[in-house]
C-alpha positions in Angstrom: 0.0 0.0 0.0 1.3 3.4 -1.0 0.6 6.1 1.7 1.4 9.8 1.1 1.8 11.9 4.3 1.6 15.7 3.9 3.4 17.1 6.9 6.5 15.7 8.5 6.0 17.0 12.0 5.5 15.0 15.1 2.2 13.4 14.1 3.3 12.7 10.5 6.7 11.3 11.6 5.2 9.0 14.2 2.6 7.7 11.9 5.1 7.2 9.1 7.3 5.2 11.4 4.4 2.9 12.4 3.3 2.4 8.8 6.9 1.6 7.7 7.1 -1.0 10.5 3.9 -2.5 9.2 5.5 -2.8 5.7 3.7 0.0 3.9 5.3 2.1 1.2 5.4 5.7 2.6 6.2 9.0 0.9 6.3 12.2 3.0 5.9 15.8 1.8 7.2 18.7 3.8 8.3 22.2 2.8 11.1 22.6 5.5 14.4 21.5 4.0 15.8 20.6 7.5 12.8 18.5 8.3 13.1 16.7 5.0 16.8 15.9 5.5 16.1 14.6 9.0 13.2 12.4 7.8 15.3 10.9 5.0 18.1 10.1 7.4 15.9 8.7 10.2 13.2 6.9 8.3 15.0 6.0 5.0 11.9 6.8 2.9 11.2 9.1 -0.1 10.7 12.6 1.1 9.4 15.3 -1.3 10.4 18.8 -0.4 7.7 21.3 -1.3 4.3 22.7 -0.6 1.7 19.9 -0.4 -1.0 22.2 -1.6 0.9 22.5 -4.9 -0.5 20.0 -7.5 2.9 19.5 -9.1 4.4 18.6 -5.7 1.6 16.1 -5.1 2.2 14.5 -8.5 5.9 14.1 -7.9 5.0 12.3 -4.6 2.8 9.9 -6.6 -0.7 11.1 -5.7 -2.1 9.5 -8.9 -1.1 6.0 -7.7 -1.4 6.3 -3.9 -3.8 4.2 -1.9 -4.3 6.8 0.9 -3.3 10.4 1.3 -3.0 11.8 4.8 -3.1 15.6 5.3 -1.4 16.0 8.7 0.2 19.4 8.8 -0.4 21.5 12.0 -2.7 23.8 10.1 -6.3 22.8 9.4 -6.8 25.2 6.5 -3.7 23.9 4.9 -4.9 20.3 5.3 -8.2 21.1 3.6 -6.3 22.7 0.7 -4.1 19.6 0.4 -7.2 17.4 0.2 -8.8 19.6 -2.5 -5.5 19.7 -4.5 -5.2 15.9 -4.2 -8.7 15.4 -5.4 -8.1 17.7 -8.4 -4.9 15.7 -9.2 -7.0 12.5 -9.4 -6.0 10.8 -6.1 -6.1 7.1 -7.3 -8.1 5.6 -4.5 -10.0 8.7 -3.5 -9.1 8.0 0.1 -8.0 11.2 1.8 -7.8 11.6 5.6 -7.6 15.1 7.0 -6.3 16.2 10.4 -8.4 19.0 11.8 -7.6 20.6 15.2 -10.1 23.4 14.9 -13.7 22.1 15.2 -14.9 24.9 12.8 -13.1 23.2 9.9 -14.9 19.9 10.4 -18.1 21.3 9.0 -16.2 22.9 6.1 -14.7 19.5 5.3 -18.1 17.9 5.2 -19.5 20.7 3.0 -16.6 20.1 0.6 -17.2 16.3 0.5 -14.1 15.4 2.6 -15.5 12.5 4.6 -12.6 11.2 6.6 -11.7 13.8 9.2 -9.6 13.2 12.4 -9.6 15.7 15.3 -6.7 14.6 17.6 -7.5 17.2 20.3 -11.1 16.2 20.5 -10.3 12.5 20.5 -7.7 12.9 23.3 -10.1 15.0 25.3 -12.8 12.3 25.1 -10.3 9.5 26.1 -8.9 11.5 29.0 -12.3 12.6 30.3 -13.4 9.0 30.4 -10.2 7.9 32.1 -11.1 10.4 34.8 -14.3 8.4 35.3 -12.3 5.2 35.5 -13.3 4.0 32.0 -10.3 2.5 30.1 -11.0 3.5 26.5 -7.3 3.0 25.7 -7.4 -0.8 26.2 -8.3 -1.8 22.7 -6.0 0.8 21.2 -3.1 -0.4 23.3 -3.8 -4.1 22.3 -3.8 -3.0 18.6 -0.7 -0.9 19.0 1.2 -3.7 20.7 0.2 -6.1 17.9 -2.1 -8.4 19.9 -5.3 -7.8 17.8 -6.4 -6.6 14.4 -9.5 -4.7 13.5 -11.3 -5.5 10.2 -14.5 -4.2 8.7 -16.8 -5.3 5.9 -19.7 -3.6 4.1 -23.1 -5.4 4.1 -24.7 -5.8 0.6 -27.9 -7.6 1.5 -30.6 -7.2 4.2 -30.8 -9.7 7.0 -30.3 -10.4 10.7 -26.7 -10.4 11.9 -27.0 -14.0 13.1 -28.1 -15.2 9.6 -25.4 -13.2 7.8 -22.5 -13.8 10.2 -21.0 -16.8 8.4 -21.0 -15.0 5.1 -19.4 -11.9 6.6 -16.7 -14.1 8.3 -15.8 -15.6 4.9 -14.7 -12.1 3.9 -12.7 -11.2 7.0 -11.4 -14.6 8.0 -12.0 -16.9 10.9 -11.5 -16.1 14.6 -13.3 -12.8 14.3 -15.9 -11.4 16.6 -18.3 -8.5 15.7 -17.8 -5.5 18.1 -19.7 -2.7 16.3 -22.1 -1.9 13.4 -21.9 1.4 11.7 -25.0 2.7 10.0 -24.8 6.1 8.3 -22.0 7.0 10.7 -23.9 6.0 13.9 -22.7 3.0 16.1 -25.0 0.1 16.9 -24.4 -2.8 19.2 -24.0 -6.0 17.2 -26.6 -8.3 19.0 -27.6 -11.3 17.0 -31.2 -10.0 16.6 -30.0 -6.8 14.9 -31.3 -6.5 11.3 -28.6 -5.4 9.0 -29.2 -3.2 6.0 -27.2 -2.8 2.7 -24.5 -0.2 3.4 -24.0 -1.1 7.0 -20.4 -1.7 8.1 -19.7 -4.5 10.5 -16.5 -4.1 12.5 -14.7 -7.2 13.7 -11.8 -7.8 16.2 -9.5 -10.8 15.9 -6.4 -12.0 17.6 -3.3 -11.2 15.5 -1.4 -14.2 14.4 2.2 -14.4 15.5 4.7 -13.8 12.7 
């Protein structure tokens, strides 16, 4: 999988390192020459020096053949512009994930058709506030990060009860999986066996990661 990361700061660098460890092909774009040199030395990946809102820079990074583009600079307005430029360039997969720290830009993204938006500040606030209450929301994330579990999802194409469709869904994601969530138009549903699934629903599974 080819992943382009726009923004080689703390978030971009940490994510790039994780993706590289997972075996993904990573290209980073950053306009700071010193940052680019450091990333090349530390990560050993292709780093394109330039403005990621520039279509020619995106093309030189391989936007027309990438599987995912991540706009992760520290400026939300810049990330939105990167997403629009990548779309105009013909991002091969159409998958563009945008980092937004200012909640005001989230609605702008939705209006522009940018569907995958991450707000790290809000996510961290939710996790920390629940930790204050004693709820351990980080457990699943830690298990995934440490390599104990994988999370897979599959789209439903026919109507039917989860219990009746489960074997068909498991054929797509592999054995040893357990449903933990159903997403319907962006809203989470608990996956009890009596739940009636609709076309377009996304069933999220968790499974134990096999040892290498």
